[in-house]
C-alpha positions as a Markdown table, in Angstrom:
| # | Residue | x | y | z |
|---|---|---|---|---|
| 1 | Met | 82.2 | 94.4 | 176.5 |
| 2 | Ser | 80.1 | 95.6 | 179.3 |
| 3 | Leu | 76.8 | 94.3 | 180.6 |
| 4 | His | 74.9 | 96.8 | 178.3 |
| 5 | Gly | 74.9 | 97.4 | 174.6 |
| 6 | Asp | 73.5 | 96.4 | 171.3 |
| 7 | Tyr | 73.0 | 92.8 | 170.2 |
| 8 | Asp | 75.5 | 91.8 | 167.5 |
| 9 | Ala | 73.6 | 89.6 | 165.0 |
| 10 | Lys | 77.1 | 88.5 | 163.6 |
| 11 | Asn | 78.1 | 86.7 | 166.8 |
| 12 | Ile | 78.9 | 83.0 | 166.4 |
| 13 | Phe | 75.8 | 81.7 | 168.1 |
| 14 | Ala | 73.5 | 83.9 | 165.9 |
| 15 | Gln | 75.4 | 82.5 | 162.8 |
| 16 | Ile | 74.7 | 78.9 | 164.2 |
| 17 | Ile | 71.0 | 79.6 | 164.7 |
| 18 | Arg | 70.8 | 81.0 | 161.1 |
| 19 | Gly | 72.7 | 77.9 | 159.7 |
| 20 | Asp | 75.6 | 80.1 | 158.6 |
| 21 | Ala | 78.1 | 78.3 | 160.9 |
| 22 | Pro | 78.2 | 74.6 | 161.8 |
| 23 | Cys | 77.7 | 73.1 | 165.1 |
| 24 | Tyr | 77.5 | 69.6 | 166.7 |
| 25 | Lys | 73.8 | 69.8 | 167.5 |
| 26 | Val | 72.3 | 67.5 | 170.1 |
| 27 | Tyr | 68.9 | 69.0 | 170.5 |
| 28 | Glu | 66.8 | 71.5 | 168.7 |
| 29 | Asp | 63.1 | 72.7 | 168.8 |
| 30 | Asp | 61.5 | 75.9 | 167.6 |
| 31 | Asp | 62.9 | 77.9 | 170.5 |
| 32 | Val | 66.1 | 76.4 | 171.9 |
| 33 | Leu | 69.3 | 74.9 | 170.4 |
| 34 | Ala | 71.8 | 72.7 | 172.4 |
| 35 | Phe | 75.2 | 71.8 | 170.9 |
| 36 | Leu | 78.6 | 70.6 | 171.9 |
| 37 | Asp | 81.2 | 73.2 | 172.7 |
| 38 | Val | 84.1 | 72.9 | 170.3 |
| 39 | Phe | 86.5 | 74.3 | 172.9 |
| 40 | Pro | 85.3 | 72.2 | 175.8 |
| 41 | Gln | 86.3 | 72.5 | 179.4 |
| 42 | Ser | 85.4 | 68.9 | 180.0 |
| 43 | Phe | 84.3 | 66.0 | 177.8 |
| 44 | Gly | 80.6 | 66.5 | 177.0 |
| 45 | His | 80.6 | 70.4 | 177.6 |
| 46 | Thr | 77.4 | 71.4 | 176.0 |
| 47 | Leu | 75.9 | 74.9 | 175.3 |
| 48 | Val | 72.2 | 75.7 | 175.4 |
| 49 | Ile | 70.9 | 78.8 | 173.7 |
| 50 | Pro | 67.6 | 80.5 | 172.9 |
| 51 | Lys | 66.8 | 80.9 | 169.2 |
| 52 | Arg | 64.3 | 83.6 | 169.1 |
| 53 | Ser | 65.8 | 86.0 | 171.7 |
| 54 | Ala | 68.3 | 88.5 | 170.6 |
| 55 | Ala | 69.5 | 88.8 | 174.2 |
| 56 | Arg | 73.2 | 89.4 | 175.1 |
| 57 | Asn | 72.8 | 88.1 | 178.7 |
| 58 | Met | 70.6 | 87.5 | 181.7 |
| 59 | Leu | 69.6 | 91.1 | 181.8 |
| 60 | Asp | 68.2 | 91.1 | 178.3 |
| 61 | Val | 66.5 | 87.9 | 177.9 |
| 62 | Asp | 62.7 | 87.6 | 178.3 |
| 63 | Thr | 61.3 | 85.2 | 180.9 |
| 64 | Asp | 59.6 | 82.9 | 178.5 |
| 65 | Ser | 62.8 | 82.2 | 176.5 |
| 66 | Leu | 64.8 | 81.8 | 179.7 |
| 67 | Cys | 62.3 | 79.2 | 180.9 |
| 68 | Lys | 62.4 | 77.2 | 177.7 |
| 69 | Val | 66.2 | 77.2 | 177.8 |
| 70 | Met | 66.2 | 75.9 | 181.4 |
| 71 | Gln | 63.9 | 73.1 | 180.5 |
| 72 | Val | 66.4 | 72.0 | 177.9 |
| 73 | Val | 69.3 | 72.6 | 180.2 |
| 74 | Gln | 67.6 | 70.0 | 182.7 |
| 75 | Asn | 67.0 | 67.6 | 179.9 |
| 76 | Val | 70.6 | 67.9 | 178.5 |
| 77 | Thr | 72.0 | 67.5 | 182.1 |
| 78 | Arg | 70.0 | 64.3 | 182.6 |
| 79 | Ala | 71.2 | 63.0 | 179.1 |
| 80 | Leu | 74.9 | 63.8 | 180.0 |
| 81 | Val | 74.7 | 62.2 | 183.3 |
| 82 | Asp | 73.0 | 59.1 | 182.0 |
| 83 | Glu | 75.4 | 58.8 | 179.1 |
| 84 | Leu | 78.8 | 59.7 | 180.6 |
| 85 | Lys | 78.3 | 59.0 | 184.3 |
| 86 | Pro | 80.2 | 62.1 | 185.6 |
| 87 | Ala | 80.8 | 62.6 | 189.3 |
| 88 | Gly | 79.1 | 65.9 | 189.0 |
| 89 | Val | 77.7 | 68.5 | 186.6 |
| 90 | Gln | 78.4 | 72.3 | 186.5 |
| 91 | Val | 75.7 | 74.6 | 185.0 |
| 92 | Ala | 77.1 | 78.0 | 184.4 |
| 93 | Gln | 76.0 | 81.3 | 182.7 |
| 94 | Phe | 78.1 | 84.4 | 182.5 |
| 95 | Asn | 77.2 | 88.1 | 182.1 |
| 96 | Gly | 79.6 | 90.5 | 180.7 |
| 97 | Ala | 83.3 | 90.1 | 179.8 |
| 98 | Pro | 84.5 | 90.7 | 183.4 |
| 99 | Ala | 82.3 | 87.6 | 184.4 |
| 100 | Gly | 83.9 | 85.5 | 181.8 |
| 101 | Gln | 81.3 | 85.9 | 178.9 |
| 102 | Thr | 83.0 | 85.6 | 175.4 |
| 103 | Val | 80.0 | 85.2 | 173.2 |
| 104 | Phe | 77.4 | 87.8 | 173.6 |
| 105 | His | 74.3 | 85.8 | 173.0 |
| 106 | Ile | 72.8 | 84.4 | 176.3 |
| 107 | His | 73.8 | 80.8 | 176.8 |
| 108 | Met | 74.1 | 78.2 | 179.5 |
| 109 | His | 77.1 | 75.9 | 179.9 |
| 110 | Val | 76.4 | 72.3 | 181.0 |
| 111 | Ile | 79.8 | 70.9 | 181.9 |
| 112 | Pro | 80.2 | 67.2 | 183.1 |
| 113 | Arg | 82.8 | 67.0 | 185.9 |
| 114 | Phe | 84.8 | 63.9 | 186.4 |
| 115 | Ala | 86.5 | 62.7 | 189.6 |
| 116 | Gly | 90.2 | 63.5 | 189.4 |
| 117 | Glu | 90.0 | 65.8 | 186.4 |
| 118 | Asp | 90.5 | 69.6 | 186.6 |
| 119 | Leu | 88.3 | 71.9 | 184.6 |
| 120 | Gly | 90.0 | 72.9 | 181.4 |
| 121 | Ile | 90.6 | 76.4 | 180.4 |
| 122 | His | 87.9 | 77.5 | 177.9 |
| 123 | Ala | 89.1 | 77.9 | 174.3 |
| 124 | Ser | 92.6 | 76.5 | 175.2 |
| 125 | Ala | 92.2 | 73.4 | 173.1 |
| 126 | Lys | 89.8 | 72.4 | 170.3 |
| 127 | Ala | 88.1 | 69.0 | 170.6 |
| 128 | Asp | 88.7 | 66.3 | 168.1 |
| 129 | Pro | 85.9 | 66.4 | 165.5 |
| 130 | Ala | 85.6 | 62.6 | 165.5 |
| 131 | Glu | 85.1 | 62.5 | 169.3 |
| 132 | Leu | 82.5 | 65.3 | 169.0 |
| 133 | Glu | 80.6 | 63.5 | 166.2 |
| 134 | Ala | 80.6 | 60.3 | 168.2 |
| 135 | Leu | 79.4 | 62.0 | 171.3 |
| 136 | Gln | 76.8 | 64.0 | 169.4 |
| 137 | Ala | 75.3 | 60.7 | 168.1 |
| 138 | Arg | 75.1 | 59.2 | 171.5 |
| 139 | Leu | 73.5 | 62.3 | 173.0 |
| 140 | Ile | 70.9 | 62.6 | 170.2 |
| 141 | Ala | 69.9 | 59.0 | 170.8 |
| 142 | Arg | 69.8 | 59.6 | 174.6 |
| 143 | Leu | 67.7 | 62.7 | 174.2 |
| 144 | Lys | 65.1 | 61.1 | 171.9 |
| 145 | Lys | 64.2 | 58.5 | 174.7 |
């Protein structure tokens, strides 16, 4: 897919927003949703998406939605750092398939990076549901503080 095109309301993130597909939600308000990636590149890999914007990428999203997403990205990053104690955190956003975008609903990746661990290949291995549920509970509690 190129940088330009029509928004596909059937994409997995749109389905998650509508409640048509499950996710391991760690935060939600009227405008933004954050959930654990089921194909994580690192333990704690979290995705943050706008709920009200039918934007495919950075070129399409309205500034207000982007600002709201970034506030949640910062809060989720703080929660992940406090809870998991990584050596670093990678925050990434991809625009178009050649840049690595695979779901065409704008989203931010928050990826804890641990010393001595290489970044996994996205979608190469599905996370253990029990681990995701346990981490989900920890992050929800942390984000409520």
